[in-house]
C-alpha positions as CSV (number, residue, x, y, z in Angstrom):
1,M,-54.8,-53.8,-45.6
2,I,-55.4,-52.8,-42.5
3,W,-54.1,-50.0,-41.3
4,P,-52.4,-49.1,-38.1
5,L,-54.4,-46.6,-35.6
6,R,-52.8,-42.9,-35.9
7,K,-50.8,-42.0,-32.4
8,R,-52.5,-38.9,-30.9
9,R,-50.1,-35.5,-31.2
10,S,-47.9,-35.4,-28.4
11,S,-45.0,-32.4,-29.5
12,C,-46.2,-28.9,-30.0
13,R,-45.8,-27.2,-32.7
14,C,-46.5,-23.9,-31.6
15,V,-43.3,-20.9,-31.0
16,P,-43.3,-20.7,-27.7
17,S,-43.8,-24.5,-27.6
18,W,-47.0,-24.8,-25.3
19,P,-48.5,-21.2,-24.8
20,A,-51.5,-22.9,-22.7
21,L,-53.2,-25.7,-22.3
22,V,-57.0,-26.7,-22.0
23,V,-58.7,-28.9,-20.1
24,D,-62.5,-30.2,-22.5
25,S,-64.5,-30.5,-19.5
26,D,-68.4,-30.6,-19.6
27,G,-68.3,-29.7,-23.2
28,G,-66.4,-26.2,-21.8
29,L,-62.3,-25.3,-21.3
30,L,-61.1,-25.3,-18.2
31,Q,-57.0,-23.6,-17.9
32,A,-53.9,-25.2,-16.5
33,E,-50.8,-25.5,-15.8
34,P,-47.5,-27.3,-15.8
35,A,-46.6,-29.0,-13.2
36,E,-44.4,-31.7,-10.9
37,R,-46.8,-34.0,-10.5
38,H,-51.1,-34.7,-11.2
39,S,-53.5,-34.0,-8.2
40,I,-57.0,-36.3,-8.3
41,L,-58.9,-34.1,-9.8
42,T,-56.2,-33.8,-13.3
43,A,-56.2,-37.7,-13.2
44,T,-60.0,-38.1,-13.7
45,L,-60.3,-35.1,-16.4
46,G,-58.2,-37.0,-19.0
47,P,-55.5,-35.0,-21.2
48,A,-54.8,-31.4,-21.1
49,R,-54.0,-29.8,-24.5
50,C,-52.7,-27.3,-26.1
51,F,-54.5,-23.9,-27.0
52,E,-53.9,-23.0,-29.9
53,C,-52.9,-26.8,-31.9
54,R,-54.5,-29.4,-29.5
55,A,-51.1,-31.3,-29.3
56,I,-51.6,-33.4,-26.0
57,Y,-49.9,-32.0,-23.7
58,P,-47.5,-35.3,-22.6
59,R,-46.5,-34.3,-18.4
60,P,-48.4,-33.8,-15.7
61,F,-50.4,-30.7,-15.4
62,S,-52.9,-28.5,-12.7
63,L,-55.9,-26.9,-13.1
64,I,-55.8,-23.4,-12.6
65,L,-59.9,-22.0,-10.6
66,T,-60.3,-19.2,-12.8
67,P,-62.2,-19.3,-15.9
68,P,-59.8,-18.8,-19.1
69,Q,-59.0,-15.8,-20.6
70,P,-60.1,-14.8,-23.8
71,P,-57.4,-14.5,-27.5
72,K,-57.2,-11.8,-28.7
73,G,-58.2,-12.0,-32.1
74,A,-60.4,-15.6,-32.1
75,V,-64.1,-17.0,-34.1
76,C,-66.3,-19.1,-32.0
77,K,-66.1,-22.3,-33.9
78,C,-68.8,-23.4,-31.8
79,D,-71.9,-24.9,-33.8
80,P,-73.9,-22.8,-33.1
81,R,-72.3,-19.7,-32.4
82,W,-72.1,-18.4,-29.0
83,P,-73.4,-21.1,-27.0
84,E,-72.7,-19.2,-23.5
85,L,-70.6,-15.9,-23.4
86,M,-68.5,-15.4,-19.7
87,V,-67.5,-12.0,-18.9
88,K,-65.8,-9.9,-15.9
89,V,-68.6,-6.9,-14.6
90,G,-66.5,-5.3,-11.0
91,P,-65.1,-8.7,-9.0
92,Q,-67.4,-11.4,-10.4
93,W,-68.1,-13.2,-13.3
94,Y,-71.1,-13.7,-15.5
95,L,-72.9,-16.1,-18.3
96,G,-74.4,-14.6,-20.9
97,H,-75.8,-14.7,-24.4
98,P,-75.7,-12.9,-27.5
99,G,-78.3,-10.1,-27.7
100,N,-79.9,-6.8,-25.8
101,D,-83.2,-8.5,-25.3
102,G,-82.7,-8.7,-20.6
103,Q,-82.8,-6.4,-17.9
104,Y,-78.7,-6.4,-17.7
105,V,-76.8,-5.6,-20.9
106,V,-73.2,-4.7,-21.2
107,D,-70.8,-3.5,-24.3
108,G,-68.5,-6.9,-24.6
109,I,-65.4,-5.6,-26.5
110,A,-65.6,-3.1,-23.9
111,E,-65.7,-5.6,-20.7
112,E,-63.7,-8.0,-22.9
113,A,-67.2,-10.8,-23.0
114,F,-66.1,-13.9,-24.4
115,C,-66.7,-17.5,-25.1
116,R,-67.0,-20.1,-22.6
117,V,-66.8,-23.1,-24.4
118,C,-63.9,-22.6,-27.0
119,A,-63.1,-18.6,-25.2
120,A,-63.6,-16.4,-28.6
121,S,-63.6,-12.6,-27.9
122,F,-67.7,-11.4,-28.4
123,L,-67.7,-8.4,-30.2
124,G,-70.9,-6.6,-29.6
125,E,-73.6,-6.3,-27.1
126,M,-74.6,-9.5,-24.5
127,T,-77.0,-10.5,-21.7
128,L,-76.6,-11.6,-18.4
129,D,-78.2,-15.0,-17.4
130,L,-77.8,-14.5,-13.5
131,A,-79.9,-17.8,-13.1
132,A,-76.8,-19.2,-15.3
133,T,-74.0,-17.3,-12.6
134,K,-75.7,-18.3,-10.4
135,R,-75.4,-22.3,-11.3
136,W,-71.4,-22.4,-12.4
137,L,-70.9,-20.6,-9.2
138,N,-72.0,-24.0,-7.5
139,V,-70.5,-25.6,-9.8
140,S,-67.3,-23.6,-9.4
141,V,-66.7,-23.6,-5.4
142,K,-67.2,-27.8,-5.8
143,H,-64.3,-28.5,-7.5
144,R,-62.3,-25.7,-5.6
145,L,-63.2,-28.0,-2.7
146,L,-62.3,-30.2,-4.4
147,V,-58.5,-29.3,-4.9
148,E,-58.4,-27.5,-1.8
149,Q,-59.2,-31.2,0.0
């Protein structure tokens, strides 16, 4: 017997509907928001999804070019756990990893650190990785320049 292909779910079951939109990009999540029309950049990324139920957003969207804010109480579902952490210290965003084995260590709870891949809140000490932060900032600047053009 041949089964028909299952269609992707495109209706959000959350209350309220579409509480947060995200787009998967290079192993990380980018925040999105409803828009009147697609941009060239969003057309190449693939569909936006509801962060909670993963339903595909059926209408145009645009990217919010800031790091994702962690939902309260989320648990990291990545494998391996906590592949890359993100935290804002002062006006600057930094990447890092769990532990206190480096020169720059911050308290994840006090600074509201989170997983860059799944946006889960991190509740421990983390070491800032300045080299990874510099690479990430260079990519972010390139994305901003594409959007502005």
